[in-house]
Structure formats: structure tokens, C-alpha cells
PAGU-728465 format. One record per residue (C-alpha): residue in one letter; residue number from 1; z, y negated, x negated. Coordinates in Angstrom, 2 decimals. Layout:
<recs>
<residu A | num NUM | w Z | v Y | u X> .
...
</recs>
This chain:
<recs>
<residu M | num 1 | w 1.88 | v -2.16 | u -5.95> .
<residu V | num 2 | w 2.11 | v 1.07 | u -7.90> .
<residu A | num 3 | w -1.02 | v 0.29 | u -9.92> .
<residu W | num 4 | w 0.23 | v -3.23 | u -10.66> .
<residu Q | num 5 | w 3.60 | v -1.77 | u -11.72> .
<residu Q | num 6 | w 1.99 | v 0.84 | u -13.96> .
<residu F | num 7 | w -0.86 | v -1.12 | u -15.51> .
<residu A | num 8 | w -0.44 | v -4.91 | u -15.15> .
<residu N | num 9 | w 2.24 | v -5.53 | u -17.77> .
<residu G | num 10 | w 3.64 | v -8.23 | u -15.46> .
<residu Q | num 11 | w 0.34 | v -10.10 | u -15.15> .
<residu T | num 12 | w 0.36 | v -12.91 | u -12.59> .
<residu P | num 13 | w -2.58 | v -14.63 | u -10.89> .
<residu Q | num 14 | w -1.90 | v -17.72 | u -13.00> .
<residu E | num 15 | w -2.06 | v -15.69 | u -16.23> .
<residu A | num 16 | w -5.27 | v -13.98 | u -15.10> .
<residu S | num 17 | w -6.74 | v -17.33 | u -13.89> .
<residu I | num 18 | w -7.78 | v -15.78 | u -10.56> .
<residu K | num 19 | w -6.66 | v -16.09 | u -6.95> .
<residu G | num 20 | w -3.74 | v -13.87 | u -6.06> .
<residu D | num 21 | w -5.62 | v -11.90 | u -3.42> .
<residu H | num 22 | w -8.25 | v -11.06 | u -6.05> .
<residu L | num 23 | w -5.63 | v -9.94 | u -8.58> .
<residu V | num 24 | w -3.94 | v -7.68 | u -6.04> .
<residu G | num 25 | w -7.35 | v -6.40 | u -4.95> .
<residu D | num 26 | w -8.20 | v -5.54 | u -8.54> .
<residu Y | num 27 | w -5.10 | v -3.35 | u -8.75> .
<residu Y | num 28 | w -5.91 | v -1.80 | u -5.37> .
<residu V | num 29 | w -9.30 | v -0.76 | u -6.80> .
<residu L | num 30 | w -7.65 | v 0.46 | u -10.01> .
<residu F | num 31 | w -5.27 | v 2.61 | u -7.92> .
<residu G | num 32 | w -8.29 | v 4.29 | u -6.32> .
<residu A | num 33 | w -9.95 | v 4.89 | u -9.69> .
<residu K | num 34 | w -6.80 | v 6.35 | u -11.25> .
<residu H | num 35 | w -6.24 | v 8.49 | u -8.16> .
<residu K | num 36 | w -9.76 | v 9.93 | u -8.49> .
<residu E | num 37 | w -9.20 | v 10.63 | u -12.20> .
<residu Q | num 38 | w -5.95 | v 12.41 | u -11.43> .
<residu I | num 39 | w -7.56 | v 14.43 | u -8.63> .
<residu A | num 40 | w -10.24 | v 15.61 | u -11.06> .
<residu A | num 41 | w -7.58 | v 16.63 | u -13.60> .
<residu L | num 42 | w -5.62 | v 18.61 | u -11.00> .
<residu I | num 43 | w -8.77 | v 20.34 | u -9.74> .
<residu E | num 44 | w -9.51 | v 21.26 | u -13.36> .
<residu E | num 45 | w -6.04 | v 22.86 | u -13.45> .
<residu G | num 46 | w -6.89 | v 24.99 | u -10.41> .
<residu M | num 47 | w -5.82 | v 23.00 | u -7.35> .
<residu T | num 48 | w -8.08 | v 22.57 | u -4.35> .
<residu K | num 49 | w -9.40 | v 19.07 | u -3.71> .
<residu E | num 50 | w -7.08 | v 18.73 | u -0.70> .
<residu E | num 51 | w -4.02 | v 19.81 | u -2.71> .
<residu A | num 52 | w -4.97 | v 17.59 | u -5.63> .
<residu D | num 53 | w -5.51 | v 14.57 | u -3.36> .
<residu K | num 54 | w -1.92 | v 14.78 | u -2.12> .
<residu N | num 55 | w -0.30 | v 15.72 | u -5.42> .
<residu T | num 56 | w -1.53 | v 13.19 | u -7.95> .
<residu P | num 57 | w 1.28 | v 11.40 | u -9.75> .
<residu I | num 58 | w -0.01 | v 8.01 | u -8.62> .
<residu M | num 59 | w -0.12 | v 9.08 | u -4.95> .
<residu K | num 60 | w 3.36 | v 10.55 | u -5.14> .
<residu A | num 61 | w 4.59 | v 7.28 | u -6.65> .
<residu A | num 62 | w 2.94 | v 5.34 | u -3.81> .
<residu Q | num 63 | w 4.51 | v 7.63 | u -1.19> .
<residu Q | num 64 | w 7.94 | v 7.18 | u -2.75> .
<residu M | num 65 | w 7.43 | v 3.43 | u -2.93> .
<residu L | num 66 | w 6.65 | v 3.34 | u 0.80> .
<residu V | num 67 | w 9.79 | v 5.33 | u 1.58> .
<residu D | num 68 | w 11.80 | v 2.97 | u -0.64> .
<residu W | num 69 | w 10.23 | v -0.08 | u 1.06> .
<residu E | num 70 | w 11.03 | v 1.27 | u 4.53> .
<residu Q | num 71 | w 14.62 | v 1.87 | u 3.39> .
<residu G | num 72 | w 14.86 | v -1.70 | u 2.12> .
<residu K | num 73 | w 15.27 | v -0.86 | u -1.57> .
<residu E | num 74 | w 15.75 | v -4.28 | u -3.16> .
<residu D | num 75 | w 13.44 | v -3.99 | u -6.16> .
<residu V | num 76 | w 10.59 | v -2.58 | u -4.08> .
<residu V | num 77 | w 11.00 | v -5.21 | u -1.35> .
<residu A | num 78 | w 11.11 | v -7.95 | u -4.00> .
<residu L | num 79 | w 7.88 | v -6.67 | u -5.59> .
<residu W | num 80 | w 6.25 | v -6.42 | u -2.16> .
<residu Q | num 81 | w 7.28 | v -10.01 | u -1.36> .
<residu K | num 82 | w 5.98 | v -11.29 | u -4.69> .
<residu M | num 83 | w 2.62 | v -9.56 | u -4.35> .
<residu N | num 84 | w 2.31 | v -10.56 | u -0.68> .
<residu S | num 85 | w 2.93 | v -14.18 | u -1.64> .
<residu W | num 86 | w 0.05 | v -13.94 | u -4.13> .
<residu V | num 87 | w -2.23 | v -12.46 | u -1.49> .
<residu Y | num 88 | w -1.38 | v -14.99 | u 1.22> .
<residu E | num 89 | w -1.68 | v -17.88 | u -1.22> .
<residu G | num 90 | w -5.16 | v -16.63 | u -2.12> .
<residu F | num 91 | w -6.07 | v -16.21 | u 1.55> .
<residu G | num 92 | w -4.80 | v -19.75 | u 2.18> .
<residu K | num 93 | w -7.11 | v -21.17 | u -0.47> .
<residu T | num 94 | w -10.06 | v -19.38 | u 1.11> .
<residu Y | num 95 | w -9.14 | v -20.49 | u 4.65> .
<residu T | num 96 | w -8.83 | v -24.09 | u 3.46> .
<residu R | num 97 | w -12.17 | v -23.91 | u 1.66> .
<residu I | num 98 | w -13.98 | v -22.63 | u 4.76> .
<residu G | num 99 | w -12.06 | v -24.83 | u 7.20> .
<residu A | num 100 | w -10.32 | v -22.00 | u 9.07> .
<residu D | num 101 | w -6.89 | v -22.21 | u 10.60> .
<residu F | num 102 | w -4.83 | v -20.04 | u 12.91> .
<residu D | num 103 | w -2.34 | v -20.72 | u 15.69> .
<residu K | num 104 | w -0.33 | v -17.62 | u 14.78> .
<residu N | num 105 | w -0.46 | v -14.90 | u 12.16> .
<residu Y | num 106 | w 0.50 | v -11.31 | u 12.88> .
<residu Y | num 107 | w 1.57 | v -9.15 | u 9.97> .
<residu E | num 108 | w 1.53 | v -5.36 | u 9.89> .
<residu S | num 109 | w 4.90 | v -5.38 | u 8.15> .
<residu Q | num 110 | w 6.36 | v -7.09 | u 11.22> .
<residu T | num 111 | w 4.70 | v -4.83 | u 13.81> .
<residu Y | num 112 | w 4.65 | v -1.33 | u 12.30> .
<residu L | num 113 | w 8.13 | v -0.46 | u 13.58> .
<residu L | num 114 | w 6.98 | v -1.00 | u 17.18> .
<residu G | num 115 | w 4.06 | v 1.38 | u 16.59> .
<residu K | num 116 | w 6.40 | v 3.87 | u 14.96> .
<residu E | num 117 | w 8.65 | v 3.72 | u 18.05> .
<residu F | num 118 | w 5.67 | v 4.41 | u 20.33> .
<residu V | num 119 | w 4.71 | v 7.43 | u 18.26> .
<residu Q | num 120 | w 8.26 | v 8.78 | u 18.25> .
<residu E | num 121 | w 8.49 | v 8.34 | u 22.03> .
<residu G | num 122 | w 5.12 | v 10.07 | u 22.48> .
<residu L | num 123 | w 6.34 | v 12.99 | u 20.38> .
<residu K | num 124 | w 9.52 | v 13.27 | u 22.48> .
<residu K | num 125 | w 7.54 | v 13.18 | u 25.74> .
<residu M | num 126 | w 5.07 | v 15.68 | u 24.25> .
<residu C | num 127 | w 2.19 | v 13.27 | u 24.81> .
<residu F | num 128 | w 1.46 | v 13.75 | u 21.11> .
<residu I | num 129 | w 1.76 | v 16.80 | u 18.94> .
<residu K | num 130 | w 2.64 | v 16.82 | u 15.29> .
<residu K | num 131 | w 0.18 | v 18.98 | u 13.38> .
<residu M | num 132 | w 1.09 | v 18.03 | u 9.80> .
<residu M | num 133 | w 3.21 | v 15.72 | u 7.73> .
<residu V | num 134 | w 1.94 | v 12.17 | u 7.50> .
<residu V | num 135 | w 0.72 | v 11.47 | u 3.95> .
<residu F | num 136 | w 3.02 | v 8.46 | u 3.40> .
<residu G | num 137 | w 6.22 | v 9.83 | u 4.90> .
<residu S | num 138 | w 7.47 | v 11.47 | u 8.03> .
<residu I | num 139 | w 7.35 | v 9.98 | u 11.48> .
</recs>
């Protein structure tokens, strides 16, 4: 979402004449490329690879976007919904083309909170230990 926000100039799948899942995938790949470029620049400035990996502007923007999404920030949720609709529409075209259908779909966005609860309970019971901050936010 961050790469689309920063580089797409509002481009839609219809404008690009490609399936929505492909458009979103293109920006996913672009995120990775920009992240690598920014890592290299930070290493050049003297950071270690590990420090640079966590401190690129694009990664920090993605981390903040995840925090904002989890907090229900309207503009971030709206962007997420728009881009998800593009992805699922593209998936739907592919499933139709290959004759696949499903009785039920499970989405990570609907199940992650349950996993987060399990982790928090495990931390309380000391079944898990917390060694470091999670890259995309705290548990």
C-alpha cells in the first residue's frame, strides 16, 4: 500500500489495463526494490545492514501504516479496502478461468486478532519469551 501511495499517482487496474491482483503485486515488488535501494543508501552512510533494513523510510512508512490500520484510521482502512477489492476481483477472474470455487474463504485480516490473543496469553503464562520488538509493531 505504501508503494502504491508513493509511486502510483492514483493508478487503478482499469487505467493500467491489468488485473487488480497484478497491479497490487507490481507495487509489492516495487516496495521491495525501493527498500533495497534505501538499505544500500543507509549502509553507505555507515549503518549496518540490520540497522538499515529496519530504518529505511519506506519500511518506517509501512510500519506506521500497519499501526494506523490496526487502530482503524479511516484513510488507511479505506485504502486497504480499495486495494483488497482489486486483489480479490483479480483472484476471482483467475478462479473463474480455471473453474475453481470455494465453500468458504478465510482472510488473515479476520483472523490475526485471534493469533495476537494467543501470543499475548502465551507471554503472560511465560510459555513464550519476548526477545525483541516485532518489526511491524509491538505485540
